[in-house]
C-alpha positions as CSV (number, residue, x, y, z in Angstrom):
1,M,119.6,131.5,102.5
2,V,117.0,130.1,104.9
3,L,116.0,126.5,104.4
4,M,112.4,125.8,105.0
5,R,112.2,123.9,108.2
6,Y,109.3,121.6,107.2
7,Q,110.0,121.2,103.5
8,I,110.8,117.8,102.0
9,P,114.4,118.1,102.9
10,E,116.4,115.1,101.8
11,V,117.9,116.2,98.5
12,V,117.7,119.9,99.1
13,I,120.2,119.7,102.0
14,V,122.3,117.1,100.1
15,L,122.7,119.4,97.2
16,R,122.9,122.5,99.3
17,R,126.2,121.2,100.5
18,C,127.7,121.2,97.0
19,V,125.7,123.8,95.0
20,G,128.0,126.7,96.0
21,L,131.0,124.7,94.8
22,C,129.2,123.8,91.5
23,V,128.3,127.4,90.7
24,L,131.7,128.9,91.7
25,S,133.4,126.3,89.5
26,L,131.5,127.3,86.4
27,W,133.9,130.1,85.4
28,V,136.8,127.8,85.8
29,A,135.1,125.2,83.7
30,L,134.7,127.6,80.8
31,A,138.5,127.4,80.3
32,V,139.0,123.7,81.0
33,A,135.8,121.8,80.5
34,C,133.6,123.6,77.9
35,G,132.8,121.0,75.3
36,E,134.5,118.2,77.3
37,K,132.6,115.0,76.9
38,H,132.4,111.8,78.9
39,R,130.5,109.0,77.4
40,E,129.0,106.3,79.6
41,T,129.6,102.8,78.5
42,P,127.2,101.4,77.6
43,P,124.4,104.0,77.5
44,P,121.2,103.0,79.1
45,P,118.7,101.6,76.6
46,A,116.2,104.2,75.4
47,F,112.6,103.9,76.5
48,D,110.0,103.9,73.9
49,E,106.4,102.8,73.7
50,G,107.5,99.3,72.7
51,T,109.6,99.1,75.9
52,A,106.6,99.5,78.2
53,A,105.3,96.3,79.6
54,P,102.3,95.6,82.0
55,P,102.9,93.6,85.2
56,P,102.9,89.8,84.9
57,T,99.9,87.9,86.1
58,K,100.5,86.6,89.6
59,R,98.9,83.5,91.1
60,A,96.6,83.9,94.0
61,V,98.1,82.6,97.3
62,R,95.6,80.5,99.3
63,L,95.1,81.2,103.0
64,N,97.8,79.5,105.1
65,P,97.3,79.4,108.9
66,M,101.1,78.7,109.3
67,R,101.8,82.0,107.3
68,E,103.2,82.7,103.9
69,L,106.1,85.1,103.3
70,F,105.2,88.3,101.4
71,W,107.7,90.9,100.1
72,G,106.9,94.6,99.9
73,D,108.0,98.2,100.0
74,L,106.0,100.6,102.2
75,H,108.0,103.7,101.2
76,I,107.7,104.8,97.6
77,H,107.4,108.4,96.3
78,S,105.9,109.7,93.0
79,S,105.9,113.1,91.4
80,L,103.2,114.2,93.9
81,S,106.1,114.6,96.4
82,F,107.6,118.0,96.5
83,D,111.3,116.9,96.3
84,A,110.7,114.1,93.7
85,Y,108.9,116.4,91.3
86,T,111.4,119.3,91.6
87,F,114.3,116.9,90.8
88,G,112.7,115.6,87.7
89,V,110.4,112.8,88.6
90,K,107.2,112.7,86.5
91,A,105.9,109.2,87.3
92,T,102.6,108.8,89.0
93,P,101.2,106.6,91.9
94,D,99.9,104.3,89.1
95,D,103.4,104.0,87.7
96,A,104.7,103.1,91.2
97,Y,102.2,100.3,91.6
98,T,102.8,99.1,88.0
99,Y,106.6,98.9,88.9
100,A,106.0,97.1,92.2
101,K,103.8,94.5,90.4
102,G,106.6,93.7,88.0
103,G,105.8,96.0,85.1
104,V,108.2,98.2,83.1
105,I,108.0,102.0,83.6
106,E,110.1,104.9,82.3
107,H,112.8,106.5,84.3
108,T,112.8,110.2,83.9
109,V,116.2,110.1,82.2
110,G,114.5,108.1,79.5
111,Y,115.3,104.4,80.0
112,P,113.2,101.5,81.1
113,I,113.3,100.2,84.7
114,Q,111.9,97.0,86.1
115,L,112.3,94.8,89.1
116,S,113.7,91.3,88.5
117,R,110.7,89.9,90.4
118,P,107.5,91.5,91.4
119,L,106.6,92.5,94.9
120,D,103.6,91.2,96.8
121,F,102.5,94.5,98.4
122,A,103.5,98.2,98.3
123,A,102.4,101.7,99.4
124,V,102.9,105.0,97.7
125,T,103.8,107.3,100.6
126,D,104.1,110.8,99.1
127,H,105.0,113.7,101.4
128,A,101.8,115.2,102.8
129,E,103.4,118.7,103.0
130,F,102.6,120.6,99.8
131,L,101.3,117.3,98.2
132,G,100.9,117.7,94.5
133,L,101.3,121.5,94.6
134,P,104.5,122.0,92.6
135,R,103.4,119.5,90.0
136,H,100.2,121.5,89.5
137,A,101.7,124.9,89.7
138,E,104.7,124.4,87.5
139,R,103.6,121.6,85.1
140,D,104.7,123.5,82.0
141,D,108.0,124.5,83.5
142,A,108.6,121.0,84.7
143,V,108.2,119.6,81.3
144,K,110.7,122.0,80.0
145,S,113.0,121.2,82.9
146,N,112.8,117.5,82.2
147,D,113.6,118.2,78.5
148,R,116.6,120.3,79.6
149,L,117.8,117.5,81.9
150,R,117.6,114.9,79.2
151,R,119.4,117.1,76.7
152,A,122.1,117.8,79.3
153,L,122.6,114.2,80.0
154,D,122.6,113.2,76.4
155,S,125.3,115.8,75.7
156,H,127.7,114.1,78.2
157,N,129.0,117.6,78.8
158,R,130.1,118.1,82.4
159,L,129.6,121.9,82.3
160,R,126.1,121.6,81.0
161,I,125.1,118.9,83.6
162,T,126.7,120.9,86.4
163,W,124.8,124.0,85.4
164,H,121.5,122.0,85.3
165,L,122.1,120.6,88.8
166,A,122.9,124.1,90.2
167,R,119.8,125.5,88.6
168,V,117.5,122.8,89.9
169,T,119.0,123.1,93.4
170,L,118.5,126.9,93.5
171,L,114.9,126.5,92.3
172,E,114.3,123.8,95.0
173,M,115.7,126.0,97.8
174,R,114.0,129.3,97.0
175,G,112.1,130.7,99.9
176,N,111.4,129.5,103.4
177,R,108.3,127.9,104.9
178,A,106.3,131.1,105.0
179,D,107.3,131.9,101.4
180,R,106.1,128.6,100.2
181,E,102.8,128.7,102.2
182,K,102.1,132.1,100.6
183,R,103.1,130.9,97.2
184,F,100.8,127.9,97.4
185,S,98.0,129.3,99.5
186,G,95.7,129.8,96.5
187,L,96.3,126.3,95.3
188,Q,95.7,124.9,98.8
189,A,92.5,126.9,99.1
190,A,91.4,125.5,95.7
191,G,91.8,121.9,97.0
192,V,94.8,120.9,94.8
193,S,96.4,118.9,97.6
194,S,93.1,117.3,98.5
195,R,92.7,116.1,94.9
196,A,96.2,114.8,94.9
197,W,95.5,112.8,98.0
198,Q,92.4,111.4,96.3
199,Q,94.7,110.4,93.4
200,V,96.9,108.5,95.9
201,V,93.8,106.8,97.4
202,T,92.3,106.0,94.0
203,A,95.5,104.5,92.7
204,A,95.8,102.2,95.7
205,Q,92.2,101.1,95.2
206,R,92.7,100.5,91.5
207,H,95.8,98.3,92.0
208,N,94.7,96.4,95.1
209,Q,94.1,92.8,94.1
210,P,93.3,90.6,97.2
211,Q,95.3,87.3,97.2
212,Q,97.6,88.6,94.4
213,F,98.8,92.1,95.2
214,T,98.1,94.4,98.1
215,A,98.2,98.2,97.6
216,F,98.0,100.1,100.9
217,V,96.9,103.7,101.2
218,G,99.6,105.7,102.9
219,Y,101.6,109.0,103.1
220,E,104.7,110.4,104.7
221,W,104.6,112.8,107.7
222,T,107.8,114.8,107.2
223,S,108.9,116.4,110.5
224,M,112.4,117.9,110.4
225,P,113.0,120.1,113.4
226,G,116.5,121.5,113.4
227,D,117.4,119.3,110.5
228,E,116.9,116.2,112.7
229,N,114.9,113.5,111.0
230,L,111.6,112.5,112.7
231,H,109.8,111.2,109.5
232,R,107.0,108.6,109.7
233,N,105.1,106.8,107.0
234,V,101.4,106.3,107.9
235,I,99.8,103.1,106.5
236,Y,96.1,102.5,106.6
237,R,94.5,99.1,107.0
238,T,91.6,99.9,104.6
239,A,90.5,102.6,102.2
240,Q,88.7,104.4,105.0
241,V,91.0,107.3,105.4
242,P,90.8,111.0,106.3
243,D,89.8,113.7,103.8
244,Y,93.4,114.9,104.1
245,P,96.4,113.6,106.0
246,F,97.8,115.2,109.2
247,S,101.1,116.7,108.1
248,A,104.1,118.3,109.6
249,L,102.6,121.6,108.6
250,D,100.0,120.9,111.3
251,S,102.6,120.0,113.8
252,D,106.2,118.6,113.8
253,N,105.7,116.9,117.2
254,P,105.2,113.1,116.8
255,M,102.8,113.0,119.8
256,D,100.5,115.4,118.0
257,L,100.6,113.0,115.0
258,W,99.7,110.0,117.3
259,I,96.8,112.0,118.9
260,A,95.5,112.8,115.4
261,L,95.7,109.1,114.5
262,E,93.9,108.2,117.7
263,E,91.1,110.6,116.7
264,Q,90.9,108.9,113.3
265,R,90.8,105.5,115.0
266,A,87.9,106.7,117.1
267,A,86.2,107.6,113.8
268,G,86.5,104.0,112.5
269,M,89.9,104.1,110.7
270,E,92.9,101.9,111.5
271,M,96.5,102.7,110.8
272,I,100.1,102.5,111.9
273,A,102.9,105.0,111.7
274,I,106.4,103.7,110.8
275,P,109.5,105.7,111.8
276,H,112.4,105.7,109.3
277,N,116.0,106.9,109.1
278,A,116.4,107.1,112.8
279,N,120.1,107.2,111.9
280,L,119.7,110.8,110.8
281,S,117.7,111.9,113.8
282,N,120.7,113.0,116.0
283,G,119.4,110.9,118.8
284,R,115.8,112.2,118.8
285,M,113.9,109.3,117.2
286,Y,114.4,107.0,120.2
287,A,115.3,109.5,122.8
288,K,115.0,108.9,126.6
289,H,112.7,111.9,126.8
290,D,109.8,113.2,124.7
291,F,109.8,115.8,121.9
292,N,109.8,118.7,124.4
293,G,112.5,117.2,126.6
294,E,110.1,116.0,129.3
295,D,110.2,112.6,131.0
296,I,108.5,109.8,129.1
297,T,105.3,108.7,130.9
298,A,103.3,105.5,130.8
299,D,100.6,107.3,128.7
300,Y,103.2,108.5,126.2
301,A,104.7,104.9,126.0
302,A,101.3,103.4,125.4
303,L,100.3,106.0,122.8
304,R,103.6,105.5,120.9
305,M,103.4,101.7,120.9
306,R,99.8,101.6,119.9
307,N,100.6,103.7,116.9
308,E,104.2,102.6,116.1
309,P,104.5,98.8,116.4
310,I,107.3,98.6,113.8
311,S,110.2,100.7,112.5
312,E,112.0,100.8,109.2
313,I,115.7,100.0,109.7
314,M,117.0,99.7,106.2
315,Q,116.6,102.0,103.2
316,I,118.5,104.0,100.6
317,K,119.8,106.6,103.2
318,G,121.5,103.9,105.3
319,Q,120.6,101.4,108.0
320,S,119.3,102.1,111.4
321,E,119.9,98.7,113.1
322,T,123.1,99.6,115.0
323,H,126.3,101.7,114.8
324,P,129.9,100.7,115.6
325,V,130.1,103.3,118.4
326,L,127.1,101.6,120.1
327,S,128.1,98.0,119.2
328,S,131.8,97.9,119.4
329,E,131.8,94.1,119.8
330,D,129.7,93.6,116.6
331,E,132.1,93.0,113.7
332,F,129.3,93.5,111.2
333,A,127.9,96.8,112.6
334,A,129.7,99.1,110.1
335,F,127.3,98.3,107.3
336,E,125.9,101.1,105.0
337,I,126.5,103.8,107.6
338,W,125.2,107.3,107.1
339,D,125.6,109.1,110.4
340,E,125.2,112.7,109.5
341,T,122.1,114.8,109.9
342,M,120.6,116.2,106.8
343,S,122.0,119.7,107.5
344,A,124.0,121.9,105.2
345,A,126.9,121.8,107.7
346,Q,127.0,117.9,107.5
347,L,126.8,117.7,111.3
348,P,127.2,114.3,112.9
349,S,124.1,112.5,114.0
350,Q,124.5,111.3,117.6
351,P,124.4,107.5,117.5
352,S,122.7,107.0,120.9
353,G,118.9,107.3,120.3
354,S,119.4,107.0,116.6
355,Y,119.5,103.2,116.1
356,A,116.9,100.4,116.7
357,R,119.1,98.0,118.8
358,D,120.0,100.8,121.1
359,A,116.3,101.8,121.3
360,L,115.3,98.3,122.3
361,R,117.9,98.3,125.0
362,T,116.6,101.7,126.2
363,G,113.2,100.1,126.4
364,L,114.5,97.3,128.6
365,E,116.0,99.9,131.0
366,M,112.8,101.9,130.9
367,R,110.6,99.0,131.9
368,H,113.0,98.1,134.7
369,R,112.9,101.6,136.2
370,A,109.4,102.8,135.3
371,G,107.4,99.7,134.6
372,F,106.6,100.5,131.0
373,N,108.4,100.2,127.6
374,A,108.1,102.9,124.9
375,Y,110.4,101.0,122.5
376,Q,109.1,97.5,122.0
377,F,108.8,97.5,118.2
378,G,109.5,95.2,115.3
379,F,111.7,95.7,112.2
380,I,111.0,96.2,108.5
381,G,112.9,97.6,105.5
382,S,111.7,99.7,102.6
383,S,113.4,101.7,99.9
384,D,112.4,105.4,100.0
385,G,112.6,105.3,96.3
386,H,111.6,108.6,94.7
387,N,111.4,107.5,91.1
388,A,108.1,105.7,91.7
389,S,110.2,102.6,92.1
390,S,112.1,100.4,94.5
391,P,115.9,100.7,93.7
392,V,116.8,97.7,95.9
393,E,118.8,95.5,93.5
394,E,122.6,96.2,93.4
395,S,123.0,95.3,89.7
396,R,119.9,97.3,88.6
397,F,120.3,100.4,90.9
398,H,119.0,103.4,89.2
399,G,119.2,106.0,91.9
400,K,116.9,108.1,94.0
401,L,116.4,111.3,92.0
402,P,117.2,111.7,88.3
403,S,118.8,115.2,88.4
404,M,121.3,113.9,91.0
405,D,121.8,110.2,90.2
406,G,119.9,109.2,87.1
407,T,122.9,107.7,85.4
408,P,126.1,105.8,86.4
409,G,128.1,108.9,85.4
410,L,126.2,111.2,87.8
411,R,126.4,108.6,90.6
412,L,130.1,108.1,90.4
413,G,131.1,111.7,89.5
414,T,132.4,111.2,86.0
415,S,129.6,113.4,84.6
416,L,130.0,116.1,87.2
417,L,132.4,119.0,87.4
418,S,132.1,118.9,91.2
419,Q,132.6,115.6,93.0
420,A,130.7,116.8,96.1
421,A,127.2,115.6,95.0
422,S,128.5,112.2,93.8
423,T,130.3,111.7,97.1
424,V,127.0,112.0,98.9
425,V,125.1,109.9,96.4
426,Q,127.7,107.1,96.8
427,K,126.6,106.8,100.4
428,W,123.1,105.8,99.3
429,G,122.4,102.1,99.5
430,A,120.4,99.9,97.1
431,M,118.0,98.7,99.9
432,G,115.7,97.6,101.5
433,L,112.6,95.4,101.6
434,A,109.8,94.6,104.0
435,A,109.2,90.9,104.8
436,V,105.9,90.0,106.4
437,W,104.7,86.6,107.6
438,A,100.9,86.6,107.0
439,Q,98.1,84.1,106.4
440,E,97.2,85.6,103.0
441,N,98.0,88.5,100.7
442,T,95.3,91.0,101.8
443,R,95.3,94.4,103.4
444,A,93.8,93.0,106.6
445,S,96.2,90.0,107.0
446,L,99.4,91.9,106.2
447,F,98.4,94.8,108.4
448,D,97.6,92.5,111.3
449,A,101.0,90.8,110.9
450,M,102.7,94.2,111.0
451,R,100.8,95.1,114.1
452,R,101.9,91.8,115.8
453,R,105.5,92.5,114.6
454,E,105.8,89.2,112.6
455,T,108.1,91.1,110.2
456,Y,111.7,91.5,109.3
457,A,113.9,93.7,107.2
458,T,116.4,92.9,104.4
459,S,118.9,95.0,102.6
460,G,117.4,93.9,99.3
461,P,117.8,90.1,98.9
462,R,114.8,87.9,99.4
463,I,116.3,85.8,102.2
464,K,113.7,83.6,103.8
465,L,114.0,83.8,107.6
466,R,112.0,82.1,110.4
467,F,112.6,82.9,114.1
468,F,110.8,81.3,117.1
469,G,111.3,81.4,120.8
470,G,110.0,79.0,123.5
471,W,110.9,77.2,126.6
472,W,111.8,73.9,124.9
473,F,112.4,73.1,121.3
474,S,113.9,69.8,120.1
475,R,117.3,70.3,118.3
476,A,115.8,68.3,115.5
477,M,112.8,70.6,115.1
478,P,114.1,72.7,112.1
479,A,114.1,69.5,110.0
480,H,110.8,68.1,111.3
481,R,107.9,67.9,108.8
482,H,105.6,69.5,111.4
483,R,108.1,72.2,112.6
484,L,105.7,75.1,112.0
485,P,102.8,73.8,114.1
486,L,105.3,72.8,116.8
487,A,106.9,76.2,116.7
488,Y,103.6,78.1,116.9
489,T,102.1,75.8,119.5
490,N,105.1,75.6,121.8
491,G,106.5,79.1,121.3
492,V,106.1,82.6,119.7
493,P,107.3,83.9,116.4
494,M,109.5,87.0,115.8
495,G,107.9,90.0,117.3
496,G,106.4,88.0,120.2
497,V,106.9,87.9,124.0
498,L,107.9,84.6,125.6
499,P,105.1,83.1,127.6
500,P,105.6,82.6,131.4
501,R,108.6,80.5,132.2
502,V,108.1,76.7,132.4
503,R,109.7,75.2,135.5
504,Q,113.4,76.0,135.5
505,Q,113.8,75.9,131.7
506,R,116.1,78.2,129.7
507,P,114.8,79.8,126.5
508,H,115.3,78.0,123.2
509,F,115.3,79.7,119.8
510,A,114.6,78.0,116.5
511,V,115.9,79.8,113.5
512,W,116.3,78.8,109.9
513,A,117.1,80.7,106.8
514,M,117.2,80.0,103.1
515,K,119.1,82.0,100.5
516,D,117.4,84.2,98.0
517,P,116.7,81.8,95.1
518,E,118.3,84.3,92.7
519,G,121.0,85.6,95.1
520,A,124.0,84.7,97.1
521,N,124.7,81.9,99.5
522,L,124.5,82.5,103.3
523,D,127.5,83.1,105.5
524,R,126.0,82.7,109.0
525,I,123.1,83.1,111.3
526,Q,123.6,85.3,114.4
527,I,121.4,85.8,117.4
528,I,121.7,89.3,119.0
529,K,120.9,89.3,122.7
530,A,120.5,92.2,125.1
531,W,119.8,92.0,128.8
532,L,119.8,94.0,132.0
533,T,122.4,93.9,134.6
534,A,121.6,94.0,138.3
535,D,121.8,97.8,138.3
536,G,119.3,98.1,135.4
537,E,121.9,98.9,132.7
538,S,121.6,97.0,129.4
539,R,124.3,94.9,127.8
540,E,124.5,93.1,124.4
541,K,126.2,90.1,122.9
542,I,126.4,88.5,119.5
543,F,126.2,84.7,119.1
544,D,127.2,83.0,115.8
545,V,124.7,80.1,116.1
546,A,125.0,78.6,112.6
547,V,128.0,79.0,110.3
548,S,128.5,77.7,106.7
549,D,131.4,75.6,105.3
550,N,132.1,73.8,108.6
551,R,134.2,76.6,109.9
552,R,135.4,76.5,113.5
553,P,135.9,79.4,115.9
554,D,139.3,80.4,117.0
555,P,140.0,78.5,120.3
556,D,141.3,81.6,122.0
557,T,138.9,84.3,120.9
558,G,135.8,82.3,119.9
559,V,135.6,84.3,116.6
560,Y,134.8,82.5,113.4
561,P,137.0,83.2,110.4
562,P,135.5,85.1,107.5
563,V,133.5,83.1,104.9
564,G,135.8,84.2,102.1
565,N,135.2,86.4,99.1
566,T,134.6,85.3,95.5
567,V,133.8,88.7,94.0
568,N,135.4,89.6,90.7
569,L,135.2,93.4,90.5
570,S,136.2,93.6,86.8
571,E,133.0,92.0,85.6
572,P,131.6,92.4,88.4
573,S,130.4,89.0,89.6
574,Y,130.6,86.4,92.4
575,T,130.3,82.7,92.7
576,N,128.3,80.6,95.1
577,S,131.2,78.2,95.6
578,I,131.3,79.2,99.3
579,G,128.6,79.6,101.9
580,A,125.3,77.6,102.3
581,T,122.0,77.6,100.6
582,E,120.2,77.0,103.9
583,L,121.2,77.2,107.6
584,S,119.2,76.2,110.7
585,V,119.6,75.6,114.4
586,V,117.9,75.4,117.7
587,W,119.9,77.5,120.1
588,E,119.7,77.5,123.9
589,D,120.7,80.5,125.9
590,T,122.9,78.8,128.5
591,E,123.7,82.3,130.0
592,F,120.0,83.1,130.7
593,N,119.2,84.8,134.0
594,P,115.4,84.7,134.7
595,E,115.7,87.8,136.9
596,R,116.7,90.0,134.0
597,E,114.7,91.6,131.2
598,T,116.0,90.3,127.8
599,F,115.4,90.4,124.1
600,Y,116.8,88.4,121.2
601,Y,116.7,88.8,117.4
602,A,118.2,87.0,114.5
603,R,120.5,88.3,111.8
604,V,121.4,86.4,108.6
605,L,124.4,87.4,106.5
606,E,125.1,86.6,102.9
607,I,128.6,85.9,101.5
608,P,130.2,89.1,100.0
609,T,128.8,90.4,96.7
610,P,129.4,93.4,94.5
611,R,127.9,96.7,95.7
612,W,126.0,98.9,93.2
613,T,129.0,101.2,92.9
614,A,131.0,98.2,91.5
615,Y,128.4,97.6,88.8
616,D,128.4,101.3,87.9
617,A,132.2,101.5,87.8
618,A,132.3,98.5,85.5
619,R,129.8,100.2,83.1
620,L,132.0,103.3,83.1
621,G,135.3,101.4,82.8
622,I,136.8,103.0,85.9
623,P,138.0,101.5,89.2
624,P,135.2,101.1,91.8
625,P,135.1,103.4,94.8
626,E,135.1,101.8,98.2
627,P,133.2,100.1,99.6
628,S,132.9,98.0,96.4
629,T,131.5,94.8,98.1
630,L,129.1,94.2,100.9
631,Q,127.4,91.4,102.9
632,E,123.7,91.8,102.4
633,R,121.5,90.7,105.3
634,A,118.2,90.0,106.9
635,V,117.3,91.2,110.4
636,S,114.3,89.8,112.3
637,S,112.0,91.5,114.7
638,A,112.9,90.7,118.3
639,I,111.4,88.2,120.9
640,W,111.2,89.6,124.4
641,Y,111.5,87.9,127.8
642,Q,109.8,89.9,130.5
643,V,110.3,89.4,134.2
644,E,107.0,88.6,135.9
645,R,105.8,91.4,138.2
C-alpha cells in the first residue's frame, strides 16, 4: 500500500505500524476475546448540555513596558484537519478557542474536557493540505463513524474496539496523493477548502479580544518528504492573510514556503513560520545544507531567519531541545524522547540536525566559517493537540486523537487486543506551552515579542522564568526592587545578542524562576553554554547555577545529588516538601573567551512528579508503565555573544 507523501501523516503512520497485527489478530480473538470486557475505573463523566460551560471572564492586562508573561498554544487542530477528522474529531475552530479561553468542550468520546486555567493566546493551525475536504465530503459517514466509535468504547469489548481501529486506519490510508487529489478535485474546484480557511480566519477574529485573549490566524504547512518531518506552523500578525495558504501540495521545499511568505509580506502581510518536531526530521530540519543538498548561502540564511525566528521544541510528539547522543554530559537530556521518523518501518531519526541545541551550535560554526548564521532562533512550546484542545496537563491528559487514545484503556492498552498502538501512544507527552514576554496581550505585541525571540518553552507547567545577559550585573540584582529596569537598561533579555564588550569584562547572566503556583517546586536552574574552539568546532557545557535545598556538589565530580522524589504512584501524588518555590542567581562566566562565538540559555527543572501514564494506570487499577515520573521543565531562548568582525 502506498502512503501519500504529502498527506497529514502523523497518526496514519503510527497506526500503519500496528494495523496489520490488529487485523490478523481478529480471527484469534474470536476464540479467546469475543465478549471479553474490560471496564475502566472510573469511567469518564458523560458530557451533556448541562456540562458545557463558557469561558470565564478574564481581566484586561494593562500595558507594561517591563513585559508581562503570557501563556499560549500556537499549535491546535480541529476537525478541519484531515487526520483529526478521520480519527473522530468533530470539534471546530470555535471549540478550540473556547477551550483555550478556559471553557468546557466535548471530547469526541463523549466526556467534558477543560484546562485548569485559561490561556492568554492561541492559534488554530489546521493542516492546509485538503483543509476541510474530508469533513465536507463524508459528513454523514463521519457521524456514523463517531457513533460506532462511541458504541465500541462503551461496550468495553477489546475485539470491537480493535476492529474499529483497524477500519478507521484502513479508511485513512486508502489511496496515494494522486488518488486523493482526484477524489477531492471537485470539492477543491468548488472552493470547499477556501471556505474552510475563511472559517479559520473568522473564528480567530470572533475570539480575539485585545488585552484579554489573543487569537492568531494560522495554519500548518505539512511537508513530509521521505517520511522526514519538515512541518511548519505559519502565524499571521493580523487578519490580513492570503485567500488560501501556501501548502505542501504547492511545494514541500521550505525555501519555496519562505519565498511565498516573502511575496505575501510584500503585499502588506506579516507572519512567521515555526518549525516543529525537528526530532522526527532525520537530521533535515537543521541540516548543514539546504533542501536539495546544496551549500547554505548567506541569502538562504537571511531568508530563513527572517521567516523563522523561533522553533517549537516541546510538544506531544516529544522534545526537540537535545538528545543523549548529542549531549552525553547532560544528565537531563533523556527527557520525553521520540527519535524515530514517522515511517511504517519505525526508522531511527538521526539526532544530528534534529535538535535545537545542536542547531544553535551549527549556527556558531557556520558564522565562524562563512560569516552568517542560519540557526539563530528562539524557543517556544506548543501542544499539537488534535482534539481542538491543549492536552498539556499530566493529570488531565485526554490524548491526541479519540480513535487511538480517547480513554485511559486505549492509551495503556487494556482496551486493545494489540498492544502495538498503545506502545506508540505511551511515547506521547502531555506538553507543551509557549511563554511570551510582551508589553500587552495583543496580536501586535505578542507577535513582536516572538520576532525578537523573547520567548521560552515549557513542558506544560507555568514556570515563570526571566533570563538576562550583560557585561556587569550586581549579584544582588535579582532581589532589587528595580531589577527589571536595571536588566533591560544594562543588558539584553532571552533571545538577544550581547552588546559590544565593555573593557575586559566577562558576561554576567541574571536568571530567576518561580514555580507554577499550582504545580511542583523547583529542583534547579541550569545555564547551557556552547562555544567555538580555536579550530571552529563547537563544544557545550552544563552549569548548575542555582540548586534547591542547600545541596552541595560532589567534591570530586562537581555533580549535585538528585533533589529526591516524593511521588506516590498508587494515588498518584507528590508533595512539595522538597525543592524551592523560587530560585535566582547572577552567574558570571569565568571561562569566557572573547575570541570565541558563544551562546547561553537557561533551563529550569521541577522536582519529580507523576507522568500522565501514572494517572491513567491509577484510574485503571494497574501498575504504571515506565517512565511513570518525570521532571517537567522550562527552557529559555538563548543569548548570543558574537565576536566583532
